[in-house]
N, C-alpha and C positions, 0 to 999 in steps of 0.2 A: 607243209612247208614246201615251197617249190624252189627249184634250183634257179629259175630265171628271174624270180621276183626279188632277190636279194643279192647283195654282194657276197660272192662265195669265196672263201678261203680254204685252204688245206685243212685248218683246224675245224671249221664248220662242217665240211664234207666228211671228215673223220668221225665227228660226233654223230652225223646223220647215219653213216655206215655202221657204226657201233650200236646205235640205237635200233637200227633195223635188225641186225644180228640178234640183239637181245629180245626184241619184241616178237619177231616172227620165227626165231629158233632155226634159222638157216645159216649157211656159210657166207663167207665174205664175198666170194665171187658172185653168188646169188643176190647178196644185198646190193652190190654196186649195180648190177644189171637190173634189179628191181627198182632202184632209185632212178636209173636212166630211163626206164620204161615208163614209170609213173610221171615223170617230168618231160617226156618227149625229147630226151637228150641223146644224142649219139654217144655210145661208150668211148669212142675215140676222143670225144671233146672234154671228158672229165679226167683224162690221163693226168693232166697237170695238177689236179686237186687231190690225187692219191697220195697220201703221206707215206714216207718210208716204212711207218709201223704197219700200215694197212697193206702196203705192197709186200712186206715180209710175211704177213698172215696170209695173203692170197698165194704167195709162192709156196708156203708150207702146206697150205691145204691142196694146192695143185700137185705137189709131190706126194702127199698122202693119198690122193685119188689116182696116182700114177699117170697124170698129165704131162709131168716133167720127169726126166730121169732123176733117180736118187743120187745124191752126191756123197763123196767120201765114204764109199763102200769098199771093203777089202775083197779082192778077187779070191774066189774059192775054187781051187783046182782039184 
Protein backbone atom coordinates (compact mmCIF):
# COMPACT_ATOMS: atom_id res chain seq x y z
CA UNK A 1 0.00 0.00 0.00
CA UNK A 2 1.52 3.30 -0.99
CA UNK A 3 0.68 6.69 0.39
CA UNK A 4 0.67 8.42 -3.00
CA UNK A 5 -1.62 5.98 -4.82
CA UNK A 6 -4.69 6.44 -2.67
CA UNK A 7 -6.67 9.18 -0.99
CA UNK A 8 -5.16 9.22 2.49
CA UNK A 9 -7.09 10.13 5.61
CA UNK A 10 -6.13 10.21 9.28
CA UNK A 11 -8.05 6.98 9.74
CA UNK A 12 -6.20 5.14 6.96
CA UNK A 13 -2.80 6.42 8.08
CA UNK A 14 -3.58 5.41 11.68
CA UNK A 15 -4.40 1.89 10.50
CA UNK A 16 -1.17 1.79 8.47
CA UNK A 17 0.88 2.86 11.50
CA UNK A 18 -0.86 0.43 13.87
CA UNK A 19 -0.38 -2.39 11.37
CA UNK A 20 3.31 -1.56 11.01
CA UNK A 21 3.78 -1.51 14.79
CA UNK A 22 2.12 -4.92 15.15
CA UNK A 23 3.79 -6.54 12.12
CA UNK A 24 7.33 -5.31 12.68
CA UNK A 25 7.31 -5.08 16.49
CA UNK A 26 8.76 -1.58 16.63
CA UNK A 27 7.68 1.73 18.13
CA UNK A 28 5.30 4.33 16.77
CA UNK A 29 8.03 6.81 15.84
CA UNK A 30 9.82 4.10 13.88
CA UNK A 31 6.57 3.02 12.22
CA UNK A 32 5.82 6.53 10.95
CA UNK A 33 9.38 7.02 9.72
CA UNK A 34 9.40 3.57 8.11
CA UNK A 35 6.15 4.30 6.24
CA UNK A 36 7.59 7.63 5.08
CA UNK A 37 10.81 5.97 3.93
CA UNK A 38 9.07 3.13 2.07
CA UNK A 39 6.79 5.57 0.27
CA UNK A 40 9.41 8.30 -0.37
CA UNK A 41 7.46 10.86 1.64
CA UNK A 42 8.95 13.61 3.78
CA UNK A 43 7.93 13.05 7.44
CA UNK A 44 6.84 16.70 7.65
CA UNK A 45 4.25 15.99 4.94
CA UNK A 46 2.43 13.32 6.99
CA UNK A 47 2.02 15.56 10.03
CA UNK A 48 -1.57 16.35 9.03
CA UNK A 49 -2.41 12.62 8.88
CA UNK A 50 -1.20 11.74 12.37
CA UNK A 51 -4.28 11.27 14.53
CA UNK A 52 -4.42 12.46 18.15
CA UNK A 53 -4.28 8.83 19.28
CA UNK A 54 -1.04 8.16 17.40
CA UNK A 55 0.32 11.54 18.48
CA UNK A 56 -0.31 10.62 22.14
CA UNK A 57 1.38 7.25 21.67
CA UNK A 58 4.40 8.90 20.03
CA UNK A 59 4.59 11.42 22.87
CA UNK A 60 4.41 8.67 25.51
CA UNK A 61 7.09 6.71 23.67
CA UNK A 62 9.32 9.81 23.48
CA UNK A 63 8.89 10.45 27.21
CA UNK A 64 9.69 6.82 27.99
CA UNK A 65 12.88 7.10 25.90
CA UNK A 66 13.76 10.41 27.60
CA UNK A 67 13.47 12.40 24.35
CA UNK A 68 10.98 14.69 26.12
CA UNK A 69 11.02 15.82 29.73
CA UNK A 70 8.73 13.90 32.02
CA UNK A 71 5.71 15.87 33.14
CA UNK A 72 3.94 16.11 36.47
CA UNK A 73 6.76 14.86 38.68
CA UNK A 74 7.18 15.95 42.26
CA UNK A 75 10.44 17.69 43.10
CA UNK A 76 12.54 15.68 45.52
CA UNK A 77 14.72 17.79 47.80
